[in-house]
C-alpha positions as a Markdown table, in Angstrom:
| # | Residue | x | y | z |
|---|---|---|---|---|
| 1 | Met | 0.2 | 0.2 | 0.0 |
| 2 | Gly | 1.3 | 3.7 | -1.1 |
| 3 | Lys | 1.6 | 6.3 | 1.6 |
| 4 | Leu | -0.9 | 8.3 | 2.6 |
| 5 | Asn | -0.5 | 11.7 | 2.0 |
| 6 | Arg | -2.1 | 13.9 | 5.2 |
| 7 | Met | -4.4 | 16.3 | 5.1 |
| 8 | Asp | -4.0 | 20.3 | 6.4 |
| 9 | Phe | -6.7 | 21.4 | 8.4 |
| 10 | Ser | -4.5 | 24.5 | 9.4 |
| 11 | Trp | -6.3 | 28.1 | 8.4 |
| 12 | Ser | -4.5 | 30.5 | 6.2 |
| 13 | Asn | -3.9 | 33.9 | 7.5 |
| 14 | Arg | -6.4 | 35.2 | 5.6 |
| 15 | Gln | -8.7 | 32.5 | 7.3 |
| 16 | Arg | -7.2 | 33.9 | 10.8 |
| 17 | Glu | -8.1 | 37.1 | 10.3 |
| 18 | Val | -11.8 | 36.9 | 9.8 |
| 19 | Pro | -12.6 | 36.4 | 13.4 |
| 20 | Asp | -10.3 | 39.7 | 14.5 |
| 21 | Ala | -11.9 | 41.8 | 11.4 |
| 22 | Ala | -15.1 | 40.6 | 12.4 |
| 23 | Gly | -14.7 | 41.4 | 16.1 |
| 24 | Arg | -13.1 | 44.7 | 15.3 |
| 25 | Phe | -16.3 | 45.2 | 13.0 |
| 26 | Ala | -18.6 | 44.7 | 15.6 |
| 27 | Arg | -17.0 | 46.4 | 18.2 |
| 28 | Gln | -16.3 | 49.9 | 15.9 |
| 29 | Gln | -19.5 | 49.7 | 14.1 |
| 30 | Leu | -22.4 | 48.0 | 15.6 |
| 31 | Asn | -21.7 | 49.8 | 18.8 |
| 32 | Tyr | -25.5 | 50.6 | 19.7 |
| 33 | Asn | -27.4 | 49.4 | 22.4 |
| 34 | Ile | -27.8 | 46.0 | 21.4 |
| 35 | Ile | -29.9 | 44.3 | 24.0 |
| 36 | Glu | -32.4 | 46.8 | 24.5 |
| 37 | Asn | -32.8 | 47.2 | 20.8 |
| 38 | Asp | -33.5 | 43.7 | 20.2 |
| 39 | Arg | -35.9 | 42.8 | 23.4 |
| 40 | Ala | -37.6 | 45.9 | 22.0 |
| 41 | Gly | -38.0 | 44.8 | 18.5 |
| 42 | Val | -36.1 | 47.7 | 17.0 |
| 43 | Phe | -34.4 | 46.7 | 13.5 |
| 44 | Tyr | -31.5 | 49.2 | 12.8 |
| 45 | His | -30.9 | 49.6 | 9.7 |
| 46 | Asn | -27.8 | 51.3 | 9.5 |
| 47 | Ala | -26.2 | 48.4 | 10.9 |
| 48 | Trp | -27.4 | 46.3 | 8.2 |
| 49 | Lys | -26.0 | 48.7 | 5.8 |
| 50 | Lys | -22.6 | 48.9 | 7.2 |
| 51 | Cys | -22.7 | 44.5 | 7.5 |
| 52 | Gly | -23.1 | 45.0 | 3.5 |
| 53 | Gly | -20.7 | 47.3 | 3.4 |
| 54 | Phe | -18.6 | 45.3 | 5.6 |
| 55 | Gly | -19.1 | 41.6 | 3.0 |
| 56 | Ile | -20.8 | 39.4 | 6.1 |
| 57 | Gln | -24.0 | 39.2 | 4.4 |
| 58 | Gly | -23.4 | 38.2 | 1.4 |
| 59 | Val | -20.9 | 38.7 | -1.5 |
| 60 | Pro | -21.7 | 40.3 | -4.9 |
| 61 | Val | -21.0 | 38.7 | -8.3 |
| 62 | Ser | -21.3 | 39.4 | -11.4 |
| 63 | Lys | -24.8 | 38.2 | -13.6 |
| 64 | Gln | -22.4 | 36.5 | -16.3 |
| 65 | Tyr | -22.2 | 33.9 | -13.7 |
| 66 | Gly | -25.6 | 32.8 | -13.5 |
| 67 | Glu | -27.1 | 32.6 | -10.5 |
| 68 | Asn | -25.7 | 29.3 | -9.1 |
| 69 | Ile | -22.6 | 29.4 | -8.4 |
| 70 | Arg | -20.3 | 28.5 | -5.7 |
| 71 | Ile | -18.2 | 31.2 | -4.1 |
| 72 | Arg | -15.5 | 30.8 | -1.8 |
| 73 | Asn | -15.3 | 34.0 | 0.8 |
| 74 | Pro | -13.5 | 33.9 | 4.1 |
| 75 | Phe | -16.7 | 35.7 | 5.7 |
| 76 | Cys | -19.1 | 33.3 | 3.6 |
| 77 | Glu | -17.3 | 30.2 | 5.3 |
| 78 | Asn | -17.0 | 32.0 | 8.5 |
| 79 | Gln | -20.5 | 33.6 | 8.7 |
| 80 | Ser | -21.8 | 32.6 | 12.4 |
| 81 | Val | -18.0 | 34.5 | 13.0 |
| 82 | Leu | -19.8 | 38.1 | 13.4 |
| 83 | Asn | -22.6 | 36.7 | 15.6 |
| 84 | Ala | -20.4 | 35.0 | 17.9 |
| 85 | Gln | -18.4 | 38.3 | 18.2 |
| 86 | Val | -21.4 | 40.5 | 18.6 |
| 87 | Ala | -23.2 | 38.2 | 21.1 |
| 88 | Leu | -19.8 | 37.9 | 23.1 |
| 89 | Trp | -18.9 | 41.3 | 23.2 |
| 90 | Ser | -22.4 | 42.4 | 23.7 |
| 91 | Asn | -22.1 | 40.1 | 26.8 |
| 92 | Gln | -19.1 | 42.1 | 28.1 |
| 93 | Ser | -20.8 | 45.2 | 28.6 |
């Protein structure tokens, strides 16, 4: 039997940057009354727009590539990172 190649599950430098970038973004751009607004059912439209500008809601794709494509983007691959960062940050406030 031949030698088996081991899979490398280590994160790239870019992948390691994603949680830090998301945390910085949440602290700097989403610093508003998260808990109070959530309890009151307030939707913060400006924060939603900021998230879109940051690139965590989705990835813009040219129509020339069609609709059924698979996108590899660190923010999409780690879509729960921002939610976790916001939750952890708001619990520490």
